[in-house]
C-alpha positions as a printed NumPy array, in Angstrom:
array([[ 17.621,  14.796,  72.295],
       [ 15.457,  17.864,  71.879],
       [ 14.547,  16.838,  68.338],
       [ 13.798,  13.184,  69.234],
       [ 10.165,  12.353,  70.074],
       [  8.576,   9.061,  71.063],
       [  6.61 ,   7.599,  68.17 ],
       [  3.433,   7.341,  70.269],
       [  3.562,  10.877,  71.603],
       [  0.913,  13.357,  70.497],
       [  2.063,  15.588,  67.71 ],
       [  1.998,  19.28 ,  68.582],
       [ -0.514,  21.404,  66.679],
       [  0.904,  23.269,  63.737],
       [  1.92 ,  26.838,  64.385],
       [ -0.587,  29.325,  63.001],
       [  0.606,  32.873,  62.562],
       [ -2.055,  35.591,  62.551],
       [ -2.591,  37.062,  59.146],
       [ -2.349,  40.786,  58.685],
       [ -5.256,  40.656,  56.237],
       [ -8.716,  40.05 ,  57.667],
       [-10.65 ,  37.329,  55.837],
       [-13.302,  38.553,  53.469],
       [-16.789,  38.304,  54.961],
       [-19.042,  35.643,  53.526],
       [-21.558,  36.868,  51.006],
       [-25.068,  37.064,  52.378],
       [-27.683,  35.141,  50.403],
       [-31.46 ,  35.049,  50.568],
       [-31.134,  31.753,  52.437],
       [-29.324,  33.642,  55.204],
       [-32.116,  36.201,  55.176],
       [-34.762,  33.5  ,  55.648],
       [-32.705,  31.942,  58.443],
       [-32.52 ,  35.321,  60.195],
       [-36.271,  35.812,  59.895],
       [-36.876,  32.299,  61.225],
       [-34.448,  32.833,  64.105],
       [-35.924,  36.182,  65.134],
       [-39.502,  34.906,  65.028],
       [-38.568,  31.676,  66.823],
       [-36.815,  33.599,  69.594],
       [-39.82 ,  35.893,  69.957],
       [-42.177,  32.914,  70.221],
       [-39.881,  31.176,  72.694],
       [-39.692,  34.304,  74.808],
       [-43.481,  34.524,  75.058],
       [-43.718,  30.824,  75.911],
       [-41.216,  31.151,  78.763],
       [-42.889,  34.34 ,  79.966],
       [-46.312,  32.657,  79.898],
       [-45.109,  29.753,  82.057],
       [-43.025,  31.788,  84.509],
       [-45.682,  34.419,  85.172],
       [-48.596,  32.017,  85.628],
       [-50.8  ,  33.775,  88.222],
       [-52.071,  32.029,  91.327],
       [-55.677,  32.94 ,  90.589],
       [-55.585,  30.579,  87.589],
       [-55.127,  27.637,  89.951],
       [-57.839,  28.707,  92.384],
       [-60.688,  26.293,  91.73 ],
       [-62.921,  27.982,  94.321],
       [-62.75 ,  31.41 ,  92.68 ],
       [-66.036,  33.073,  91.801],
       [-66.813,  34.03 ,  88.187],
       [-66.159,  37.676,  89.056],
       [-62.737,  36.808,  90.476],
       [-61.897,  34.71 ,  87.428],
       [-62.911,  37.604,  85.175],
       [-60.61 ,  39.945,  87.074],
       [-57.704,  37.472,  86.95 ],
       [-55.248,  38.756,  84.353],
       [-52.158,  36.906,  83.204],
       [-49.348,  39.502,  82.984],
       [-47.896,  37.69 ,  79.97 ],
       [-51.09 ,  37.737,  77.904],
       [-52.692,  40.676,  76.044],
       [-53.837,  43.189,  78.619],
       [-51.103,  42.184,  81.058],
       [-48.355,  44.558,  82.063],
       [-45.394,  42.462,  80.898],
       [-47.036,  41.653,  77.554],
       [-47.765,  45.333,  76.914],
       [-44.173,  46.372,  77.697],
       [-42.863,  43.78 ,  75.214],
       [-45.483,  44.955,  72.726],
       [-44.206,  48.522,  73.082],
       [-40.62 ,  47.415,  72.426],
       [-41.574,  45.242,  69.429],
       [-43.886,  47.637,  67.622],
       [-41.726,  50.63 ,  68.509],
       [-38.757,  48.897,  66.868],
       [-40.764,  47.928,  63.788],
       [-42.277,  51.414,  63.467],
       [-38.894,  53.079,  63.767],
       [-37.347,  50.806,  61.143],
       [-40.203,  51.276,  58.691],
       [-39.969,  55.065,  58.89 ],
       [-36.156,  55.091,  58.702],
       [-35.782,  52.439,  55.977],
       [-38.779,  53.249,  53.752],
       [-39.327,  56.983,  54.213],
       [-35.762,  57.914,  55.266],
       [-37.072,  59.959,  58.195],
       [-35.9  ,  59.861,  61.837],
       [-36.805,  56.584,  63.533],
       [-38.301,  58.396,  66.525],
       [-41.185,  59.529,  64.3  ],
       [-42.102,  55.898,  63.638],
       [-41.897,  55.12 ,  67.357],
       [-44.201,  58.027,  68.21 ],
       [-46.685,  56.889,  65.564],
       [-46.494,  53.269,  66.76 ],
       [-47.32 ,  54.279,  70.338],
       [-50.175,  56.522,  69.208],
       [-51.661,  53.775,  67.011],
       [-51.424,  51.151,  69.75 ],
       [-53.177,  53.41 ,  72.245],
       [-55.804,  55.091,  70.075],
       [-56.385,  53.126,  66.867],
       [-56.09 ,  49.423,  67.734],
       [-58.736,  48.583,  70.369],
       [-57.879,  47.199,  73.808],
       [-54.112,  47.66 ,  73.587],
       [-51.705,  48.812,  76.305],
       [-54.434,  48.608,  78.934],
       [-51.997,  46.822,  81.235],
       [-49.684,  49.848,  81.361],
       [-51.15 ,  52.364,  83.771],
       [-50.342,  56.052,  83.583],
       [-47.979,  55.717,  86.555],
       [-46.142,  52.765,  84.953],
       [-45.947,  54.709,  81.698],
       [-44.4  ,  57.653,  83.532],
       [-41.939,  55.418,  85.425],
       [-40.688,  53.676,  82.278],
       [-40.337,  56.993,  80.445],
       [-38.373,  58.474,  83.342],
       [-36.014,  55.478,  83.366],
       [-35.336,  55.978,  79.666],
       [-34.994,  59.722,  80.243],
       [-32.369,  59.083,  82.927],
       [-30.267,  57.131,  80.409],
       [-30.325,  59.925,  77.853],
       [-29.705,  62.641,  80.471],
       [-26.567,  60.787,  81.69 ],
       [-25.401,  60.587,  78.096],
       [-26.199,  64.257,  77.591],
       [-24.294,  65.283,  80.713],
       [-21.239,  63.27 ,  79.698],
       [-21.274,  65.103,  76.371],
       [-21.553,  68.645,  77.753],
       [-18.763,  71.09 ,  76.985],
       [-18.402,  72.744,  80.393],
       [-15.947,  75.311,  79.066],
       [-18.414,  76.573,  76.458],
       [-21.23 ,  76.424,  78.994],
       [-19.27 ,  78.527,  81.487],
       [-18.418,  81.094,  78.821],
       [-22.093,  81.447,  77.834],
       [-23.757,  80.918,  81.225],
       [-25.617,  84.246,  81.103],
       [-26.96 ,  83.587,  77.603],
       [-28.008,  80.107,  78.657],
       [-30.055,  81.689,  81.442],
       [-31.653,  84.179,  79.044],
       [-32.541,  81.462,  76.523],
       [-34.166,  79.385,  79.248],
       [-36.167,  82.174,  80.941],
       [-37.295,  84.743,  78.359],
       [-38.962,  82.396,  75.798],
       [-40.666,  80.453,  78.597],
       [-42.204,  83.59 ,  80.14 ],
       [-43.153,  85.107,  76.775],
       [-44.97 ,  81.975,  75.615],
       [-46.902,  81.773,  78.894],
       [-47.944,  85.437,  78.668],
       [-48.898,  85.066,  74.997],
       [-51.107,  82.065,  75.778],
       [-52.684,  83.958,  78.693],
       [-53.629,  86.828,  76.378],
       [-54.988,  84.531,  73.663],
       [-57.211,  82.572,  76.051],
       [-59.064,  85.776,  76.967],
       [-60.229,  85.982,  73.354],
       [-61.021,  82.328,  72.701],
       [-62.41 ,  80.902,  75.957],
       [-65.225,  82.69 ,  77.78 ],
       [-64.749,  80.759,  81.02 ],
       [-61.096,  81.778,  81.364],
       [-59.713,  84.544,  83.516],
       [-56.113,  85.734,  83.582],
       [-55.102,  83.236,  86.269],
       [-56.249,  80.156,  84.386],
       [-54.842,  81.581,  81.165],
       [-51.435,  81.854,  82.826],
       [-51.848,  78.336,  84.245],
       [-52.373,  76.979,  80.723],
       [-49.489,  79.123,  79.504],
       [-46.953,  77.588,  81.875],
       [-48.321,  74.123,  81.113],
       [-47.436,  74.73 ,  77.45 ],
       [-44.207,  76.657,  78.102],
       [-42.017,  73.61 ,  78.689],
       [-39.677,  72.255,  75.996],
       [-39.656,  68.468,  76.077],
       [-36.184,  67.09 ,  76.894],
       [-37.391,  63.692,  75.7  ],
       [-37.549,  65.031,  72.124],
       [-34.718,  67.567,  72.009],
       [-32.016,  65.853,  74.089],
       [-31.381,  62.774,  71.864],
       [-31.175,  64.933,  68.74 ],
       [-28.865,  67.508,  70.332],
       [-26.583,  64.718,  71.547],
       [-26.366,  63.298,  68.02 ],
       [-25.453,  66.741,  66.662],
       [-22.813,  67.15 ,  69.36 ],
       [-21.26 ,  63.731,  68.69 ],
       [-21.19 ,  64.365,  64.931],
       [-19.58 ,  67.786,  65.344],
       [-22.515,  70.022,  64.366],
       [-22.226,  73.424,  66.064],
       [-19.641,  72.221,  68.581],
       [-17.171,  75.056,  67.9  ],
       [-19.716,  77.516,  69.328],
       [-21.102,  75.11 ,  71.912],
       [-24.631,  75.285,  70.481],
       [-25.786,  71.742,  71.47 ],
       [-24.305,  72.164,  74.957],
       [-25.978,  75.533,  75.572],
       [-29.352,  74.317,  74.31 ],
       [-29.155,  71.123,  76.376],
       [-28.534,  73.006,  79.622],
       [-31.012,  75.784,  78.813],
       [-33.725,  73.238,  78.02 ],
       [-33.345,  71.585,  81.423],
       [-33.545,  74.939,  83.235],
       [-36.587,  75.864,  81.1  ],
       [-38.374,  72.727,  82.325],
       [-37.698,  73.622,  85.957],
       [-38.976,  77.181,  85.454],
       [-42.16 ,  76.039,  83.717],
       [-42.985,  73.523,  86.46 ],
       [-42.234,  75.947,  89.301],
       [-44.251,  78.824,  87.851],
       [-47.088,  76.411,  87.095],
       [-47.084,  75.476,  90.794],
       [-47.192,  79.158,  91.797],
       [-50.159,  79.934,  89.569],
       [-51.858,  76.669,  90.568],
       [-51.987,  77.694,  94.224],
       [-53.717,  80.937,  93.328],
       [-56.033,  79.469,  90.652],
       [-57.43 ,  76.684,  92.804],
       [-57.621,  78.468,  96.145],
       [-58.34 ,  81.994,  94.936],
       [-55.771,  83.469,  97.316],
       [-52.017,  83.376,  97.634],
       [-50.427,  85.055, 100.642],
       [-46.878,  86.352, 100.723],
       [-45.603,  83.541, 102.915],
       [-46.901,  80.87 , 100.55 ],
       [-45.488,  82.701,  97.542],
       [-42.079,  83.035,  99.193],
       [-42.077,  79.346, 100.067],
       [-42.851,  78.328,  96.477],
       [-40.34 ,  80.688,  94.883],
       [-37.613,  80.087,  97.461],
       [-37.979,  76.343,  97.842],
       [-39.229,  75.134,  94.498],
       [-37.245,  77.491,  92.284],
       [-33.904,  78.249,  93.869],
       [-33.598,  74.997,  95.8  ],
       [-34.454,  72.927,  92.715],
       [-32.05 ,  74.74 ,  90.406],
       [-29.09 ,  75.458,  92.682],
       [-29.549,  73.034,  95.566],
       [-30.84 ,  69.943,  93.789],
       [-29.901,  70.51 ,  90.162],
       [-26.384,  71.838,  90.755],
       [-25.445,  70.858,  94.316],
       [-26.76 ,  67.296,  94.388],
       [-25.518,  66.629,  90.866],
       [-22.009,  67.874,  91.676],
       [-21.873,  65.89 ,  94.915],
       [-23.063,  62.652,  93.331],
       [-20.661,  63.124,  90.425],
       [-17.694,  63.671,  92.765],
       [-18.522,  60.505,  94.743],
       [-18.831,  58.381,  91.604],
       [-15.616,  59.825,  90.148],
       [-13.804,  58.939,  93.38 ],
       [-15.183,  55.367,  93.179],
       [-14.339,  55.02 ,  89.483],
       [-11.13 ,  53.037,  89.93 ],
       [-12.643,  50.742,  92.549],
       [-15.489,  49.846,  90.183],
       [-12.956,  48.399,  87.758],
       [-14.774,  47.025,  84.726],
       [-16.85 ,  49.128,  82.373],
       [-20.135,  47.352,  83.084],
       [-19.699,  47.911,  86.836],
       [-19.036,  51.597,  86.245],
       [-22.112,  51.841,  84.045],
       [-24.228,  50.108,  86.676],
       [-22.929,  52.518,  89.311],
       [-23.784,  55.562,  87.195],
       [-27.203,  54.2  ,  86.236],
       [-28.227,  53.44 ,  89.83 ],
       [-27.073,  56.854,  91.066],
       [-29.023,  58.533,  88.247],
       [-32.148,  56.531,  89.162],
       [-31.749,  57.573,  92.807],
       [-31.425,  61.247,  91.851],
       [-34.33 ,  61.244,  89.417],
       [-36.896,  59.228,  91.369],
       [-35.729,  60.302,  94.822],
       [-36.167,  64.024,  94.208],
       [-39.376,  63.39 ,  92.268],
       [-40.773,  61.625,  95.327],
       [-40.263,  64.743,  97.469],
       [-41.681,  67.138,  94.859],
       [-38.486,  68.227,  93.099],
       [-38.796,  66.284,  89.853],
       [-37.509,  69.105,  87.645],
       [-34.458,  69.56 ,  89.861],
       [-33.829,  65.799,  89.78 ],
       [-33.677,  65.813,  85.973],
       [-31.218,  68.716,  86.059],
       [-29.202,  66.884,  88.746],
       [-28.781,  63.847,  86.451],
       [-27.473,  66.136,  83.715],
       [-25.021,  67.793,  86.146],
       [-24.03 ,  64.394,  87.531],
       [-22.972,  63.056,  84.115],
       [-21.08 ,  66.251,  83.29 ],
       [-19.241,  66.176,  86.639],
       [-18.069,  62.583,  86.236],
       [-16.843,  63.276,  82.716],
       [-15.05 ,  66.499,  83.735],
       [-13.333,  65.073,  86.82 ],
       [-12.074,  61.937,  85.094],
       [-10.808,  63.91 ,  82.104],
       [ -9.   ,  66.34 ,  84.435],
       [ -7.502,  63.444,  86.399],
       [ -6.235,  61.28 ,  83.534],
       [ -5.998,  63.81 ,  80.719],
       [ -7.997,  61.521,  78.433],
       [-11.531,  60.267,  77.993],
       [-11.567,  57.374,  80.47 ],
       [-15.365,  57.164,  80.344],
       [-15.498,  56.101,  76.669],
       [-16.381,  52.474,  77.444],
       [-19.235,  53.532,  79.74 ],
       [-20.471,  56.013,  77.139],
       [-20.485,  53.174,  74.607],
       [-22.653,  51.016,  76.867],
       [-25.044,  53.914,  77.508],
       [-25.285,  54.632,  73.791],
       [-25.933,  50.967,  72.994],
       [-28.612,  50.677,  75.686],
       [-30.238,  53.92 ,  74.563],
       [-30.326,  52.918,  70.888],
       [-31.759,  49.438,  71.459],
       [-34.043,  49.909,  74.48 ],
       [-34.207,  53.417,  75.913],
       [-35.162,  55.371,  72.806],
       [-37.773,  52.79 ,  71.776],
       [-39.339,  52.783,  75.216],
       [-39.296,  56.573,  75.603],
       [-40.723,  57.605,  72.237],
       [-43.245,  54.765,  71.899],
       [-44.645,  55.397,  75.383],
       [-44.608,  59.112,  74.632],
       [-46.849,  58.454,  71.651],
       [-49.023,  56.19 ,  73.803],
       [-49.426,  58.925,  76.422],
       [-51.59 ,  60.871,  73.949],
       [-55.191,  59.865,  74.661],
       [-57.304,  60.74 ,  71.641],
       [-60.536,  60.145,  73.554],
       [-59.78 ,  63.162,  75.754],
       [-59.86 ,  65.593,  72.835],
       [-62.975,  67.771,  72.851],
       [-64.037,  68.694,  69.315],
       [-65.538,  72.008,  70.427],
       [-62.268,  73.098,  72.019],
       [-59.831,  71.728,  69.424],
       [-60.145,  74.633,  66.967],
       [-59.391,  77.349,  69.503],
       [-56.854,  75.064,  71.181],
       [-54.997,  74.684,  67.89 ],
       [-54.828,  78.467,  67.458],
       [-53.738,  78.907,  71.078],
       [-50.797,  76.524,  70.661],
       [-49.862,  78.041,  67.3  ],
       [-49.915,  81.662,  68.503],
       [-48.023,  80.66 ,  71.645],
       [-45.29 ,  79.12 ,  69.483],
       [-45.088,  82.314,  67.427],
       [-44.626,  84.366,  70.607],
       [-42.02 ,  81.925,  71.866],
       [-40.106,  81.984,  68.564],
       [-39.982,  85.783,  68.531],
       [-38.724,  85.807,  72.128],
       [-36.123,  83.159,  71.267],
       [-34.836,  85.235,  68.363],
       [-34.595,  88.351,  70.526],
       [-32.821,  86.368,  73.271],
       [-30.267,  85.032,  70.789],
       [-29.503,  88.428,  69.262],
       [-26.607,  89.187,  71.676],
       [-24.875,  86.037,  70.419],
       [-23.257,  87.819,  67.492],
       [-21.039,  84.868,  66.614],
       [-24.16 ,  82.77 ,  65.927],
       [-25.29 ,  82.952,  62.322],
       [-28.813,  83.588,  61.081],
       [-29.355,  79.873,  60.406],
       [-28.071,  78.862,  63.84 ],
       [-30.552,  81.207,  65.503],
       [-33.314,  79.75 ,  63.333],
       [-32.277,  76.268,  64.504],
       [-32.607,  77.473,  68.107],
       [-36.161,  78.582,  67.36 ],
       [-36.982,  75.121,  65.953],
       [-35.39 ,  73.391,  68.953],
       [-37.469,  75.464,  71.383],
       [-40.856,  74.254,  70.065],
       [-41.419,  70.498,  70.815],
       [-43.904,  69.72 ,  73.585],
       [-44.385,  66.322,  75.194],
       [-43.081,  65.432,  78.653],
       [-44.558,  68.014,  81.043],
       [-47.679,  68.441,  78.925],
       [-48.433,  64.706,  79.176],
       [-47.907,  64.813,  82.951],
       [-49.999,  67.95 ,  83.606],
       [-52.778,  67.46 ,  81.043],
       [-55.182,  65.738,  83.453],
       [-53.918,  67.49 ,  86.606],
       [-56.647,  70.143,  86.783],
       [-59.538,  67.837,  85.803],
       [-58.434,  65.199,  88.338],
       [-58.35 ,  67.893,  91.034],
       [-61.879,  69.062,  90.19 ],
       [-63.281,  65.513,  90.189],
       [-61.559,  64.717,  93.481],
       [-62.877,  67.932,  95.048],
       [-66.424,  67.026,  94.041],
       [-65.98 ,  63.497,  95.396],
       [-64.513,  64.762,  98.682],
       [-67.361,  67.312,  98.953],
       [-65.202,  70.369,  99.485],
       [-67.344,  73.321, 100.649],
       [-67.014,  75.408,  97.48 ],
       [-68.02 ,  72.401,  95.335],
       [-71.098,  71.383,  97.363],
       [-74.513,  72.589,  96.097],
       [-72.803,  74.859,  93.614],
       [-73.405,  73.329,  90.196],
       [-72.488,  76.516,  88.346],
       [-69.049,  76.66 ,  89.98 ],
       [-68.431,  72.955,  89.352],
       [-69.346,  73.369,  85.692],
       [-67.104,  76.433,  85.378],
       [-64.083,  74.641,  86.868],
       [-64.778,  71.552,  84.745],
       [-64.861,  73.636,  81.558],
       [-61.58 ,  75.32 ,  82.481],
       [-59.924,  71.979,  83.263],
       [-61.126,  70.434,  79.984],
       [-59.555,  73.324,  78.059],
       [-56.196,  72.589,  79.711],
       [-56.569,  68.862,  78.997],
       [-57.492,  69.237,  75.32 ],
       [-54.952,  71.957,  74.563],
       [-52.086,  70.114,  76.275],
       [-52.802,  66.862,  74.399],
       [-53.189,  68.788,  71.155],
       [-49.819,  70.516,  71.689],
       [-48.092,  67.121,  71.838],
       [-49.741,  65.934,  68.617],
       [-48.924,  69.196,  66.826],
       [-45.309,  69.669,  67.879],
       [-43.556,  66.456,  68.952],
       [-43.429,  64.606,  65.587],
       [-43.19 ,  67.741,  63.417],
       [-40.368,  69.499,  65.212],
       [-38.47 ,  66.27 ,  65.844],
       [-38.24 ,  65.81 ,  62.073],
       [-37.481,  69.509,  61.516],
       [-34.68 ,  69.398,  64.097],
       [-33.066,  66.381,  62.449],
       [-33.183,  68.084,  59.023],
       [-32.359,  71.694,  59.892],
       [-29.575,  70.737,  62.302],
       [-27.577,  69.188,  59.47 ],
       [-28.382,  72.06 ,  57.12 ],
       [-27.971,  75.077,  59.394],
       [-25.255,  74.056,  61.874],
       [-21.605,  74.067,  60.868],
       [-20.041,  70.637,  61.114],
       [-16.565,  70.395,  62.602],
       [-14.111,  67.77 ,  61.357],
       [-16.337,  67.153,  58.348],
       [-14.883,  64.965,  55.578],
       [-13.154,  66.961,  52.878],
       [-14.79 ,  67.045,  49.455],
       [-12.772,  67.739,  46.376],
       [-13.648,  70.642,  44.149],
       [-14.431,  68.314,  41.282],
       [-16.898,  66.387,  43.423],
       [-18.69 ,  69.593,  44.344],
       [-19.096,  70.729,  40.747],
       [-19.91 ,  67.469,  39.038],
       [-23.459,  66.201,  39.023],
       [-23.84 ,  62.621,  40.224],
       [-25.448,  60.125,  37.944],
       [-29.185,  60.263,  38.337],
       [-31.106,  57.069,  39.004],
       [-34.575,  58.495,  38.935],
       [-37.565,  56.538,  37.822],
       [-38.297,  57.531,  34.25 ],
       [-36.329,  59.554,  31.773],
       [-33.189,  61.324,  32.985],
       [-33.421,  65.049,  33.502],
       [-30.692,  67.1  ,  31.859],
       [-29.127,  69.912,  33.841],
       [-29.833,  73.321,  32.3  ],
       [-26.93 ,  75.347,  31.013],
       [-25.371,  77.802,  33.43 ],
       [-26.283,  75.811,  36.534],
       [-23.503,  73.72 ,  37.967],
       [-25.863,  71.896,  40.26 ],
       [-28.73 ,  71.167,  37.911],
       [-32.267,  70.143,  38.667],
       [-33.258,  66.535,  39.038],
       [-36.149,  64.541,  40.364],
       [-36.019,  62.807,  43.672],
       [-35.264,  59.124,  43.171],
       [-36.574,  56.391,  45.377],
       [-33.944,  55.899,  48.017],
       [-33.087,  59.583,  48.384],
       [-33.425,  60.813,  51.942],
       [-35.571,  63.852,  52.606],
       [-32.533,  65.468,  54.235],
       [-30.565,  65.175,  50.976],
       [-33.46 ,  66.519,  48.92 ],
       [-33.943,  69.427,  51.324],
       [-30.22 ,  70.158,  51.258],
       [-30.191,  70.19 ,  47.45 ],
       [-33.313,  72.355,  47.371],
       [-31.726,  74.929,  49.728],
       [-28.472,  74.983,  47.792],
       [-26.392,  73.03 ,  50.291],
       [-24.423,  69.892,  49.703],
       [-25.724,  66.765,  51.394],
       [-23.653,  65.501,  54.29 ],
       [-23.102,  62.099,  52.751],
       [-23.832,  60.554,  49.38 ],
       [-27.243,  58.975,  49.315],
       [-28.121,  55.684,  47.797],
       [-29.464,  57.362,  44.692],
       [-26.32 ,  59.419,  44.109],
       [-24.263,  56.272,  43.534],
       [-24.151,  54.575,  40.141],
       [-26.06 ,  51.304,  39.956],
       [-24.18 ,  48.069,  40.364],
       [-22.546,  46.723,  37.261],
       [-23.483,  43.071,  37.658],
       [-26.525,  43.45 ,  35.424],
       [-26.265,  43.081,  31.693],
       [-25.432,  46.215,  29.698],
       [-28.531,  48.176,  28.874],
       [-30.718,  46.063,  31.142],
       [-32.932,  48.009,  33.513],
       [-32.008,  47.376,  37.116],
       [-34.372,  47.909,  40.028],
       [-32.854,  49.664,  43.016],
       [-32.53 ,  47.648,  46.188],
       [-33.872,  50.583,  48.214],
       [-37.346,  50.071,  46.743],
       [-37.368,  46.255,  46.866],
       [-40.226,  45.03 ,  49.027],
       [-38.446,  41.834,  50.235],
       [-35.344,  43.812,  51.188],
       [-37.396,  46.427,  53.016],
       [-39.364,  43.81 ,  54.957],
       [-36.169,  41.931,  55.821],
       [-34.551,  45.099,  57.168],
       [-37.652,  45.937,  59.206],
       [-37.495,  42.507,  60.854],
       [-33.759,  42.904,  61.436],
       [-32.536,  40.22 ,  59.02 ],
       [-29.521,  40.353,  56.745],
       [-30.019,  40.972,  53.051],
       [-27.878,  40.029,  50.048],
       [-25.156,  42.511,  49.132],
       [-25.78 ,  44.401,  52.37 ],
       [-22.675,  46.49 ,  53.128],
       [-20.776,  45.343,  56.182],
       [-20.761,  48.171,  58.686],
       [-19.603,  48.28 ,  62.272],
       [-21.22 ,  49.93 ,  65.234],
       [-20.016,  50.148,  68.849],
       [-21.51 ,  47.777,  71.349],
       [-21.091,  47.227,  75.093],
       [-17.545,  47.573,  76.485],
       [-16.346,  49.039,  73.206],
       [-16.824,  45.789,  71.245],
       [-18.028,  46.289,  67.708],
       [-20.709,  44.173,  66.096],
       [-21.033,  44.073,  62.344],
       [-24.492,  44.777,  60.991],
       [-25.371,  41.604,  59.178],
       [-23.502,  39.304,  61.584],
       [-25.621,  36.816,  63.483],
       [-26.136,  37.264,  67.198],
       [-24.39 ,  33.934,  67.867],
       [-21.233,  35.032,  66.065],
       [-21.307,  38.437,  67.741],
       [-21.71 ,  36.842,  71.181],
       [-18.847,  34.445,  70.492],
       [-16.671,  37.32 ,  69.389],
       [-17.492,  39.362,  72.517],
       [-16.629,  36.449,  74.853]])
């Protein structure tokens, strides 16, 4: 009876057993590439169409509006509008990062910085819809994402063991750079006294966490310097350095602008802004918020809910304390908050139960946060505010200040005997980028002078000589601060990415056989091959197109590259014997396709983590990836 079935009954579907072998991925053709380009451009056009209709302003429908009102009516989805400019930042930041990483093999953040600078200073009438306050808000939101990620990656054991050295590395270089700048300004700027020299010094003495934090996190995740806790120590010390620079700037500001500073005011600034920000806000509030979130971890359930909880708490810490004048402490609190959640959950479960949330944070940072942060950072540099008469002396001031800071950094790192010479040199490189605080404080003094003149403060009324003196001093701060960003942010970001892989010891690095270390890979340089001279196991060869600058620098300094580059691999064998084959790395269609985000023929299938731990293959369409995730 069990085997009998009515003739009209539906036949059951055949049993399909899962295969142990995954099917081979379909080969990508140029038709697929064109479809990807069409899809990406169509989606971009559709997005702007929907945005244009949804954000239609009411003033467009006002038939009784005067010509002046119609001229002031701005559609937020059109050029000059706030929403359009934010999308423009994301689009051109992505394209700039891909061009620099795919064509020049340099860090993508350099392309994002350049894209923001070009949009703001080279192309006319761009990013006018993003005010300075909106720029700062968006950058702080992106900074909160990376500070959570940094906190969750901190090695608290290493940090506790080296707490005193972390304090020395954060304080001594900051003070030495400020004092060096103060001394230099007495030689270069006639209008400057010691007070304003020290004010400029503390404006320049901050190390930008927006530049250093993402790179240090990458080194930590890839095992560079983790055995000695170098990324962890530098991450924490950089945050404390920012707090010190801002607090001491506030102390000197009170004296520079008022001419007097009584003991009560000084005690209030030092006691409240320094100790409260570091220990009360940065440590206390961060620990408390982390403990609350760790307690609520199980109740949150899914990974996206836990991420949302952490993100909202980080926003509250960062913007809440900034609103009451403790912005530096708020940034440190976000770092402590992430570290506390990670530590408590690891101690409770004995394993990394925050991995799924870390994956979401990393995905969001890579695709939105980093683009927004670095592109807006480049756009925060206003070229029109550079004074040609001040730029020469300003350049020397920044340069000499960096020399003083580097010497102080080396002296501070000397007690760390387990750190090698190269690791101390990497610390000096890490301690040089300027961006975040300098962009925020560049116009602070000049805005104060202009507001004082407008409000007719007694010392600024009928005193043209004093007004001119204060204006000259403020313009020096403005020009030098902007110049410090241009000089250091792109340069030292690239130097950090190169020297970190060369000078830091990588843990759990892939083993390389002795034969692979001795043998010279086949050269694919343009032109005649270069024979290795006798007696040199490494040989000398030209740089081929497709080599990364990191690999060339590693070979030049006598170190093995971390991974084989495109040029170190033999060319594909599908071409006829003896026929010259052009490398895909220098193909213009392939490069343009990669910049747009399209698949290319023979593109290797790689996997990268996405939200909730899902993995999306590079080269897989968004539709297929979405279907796979659901």
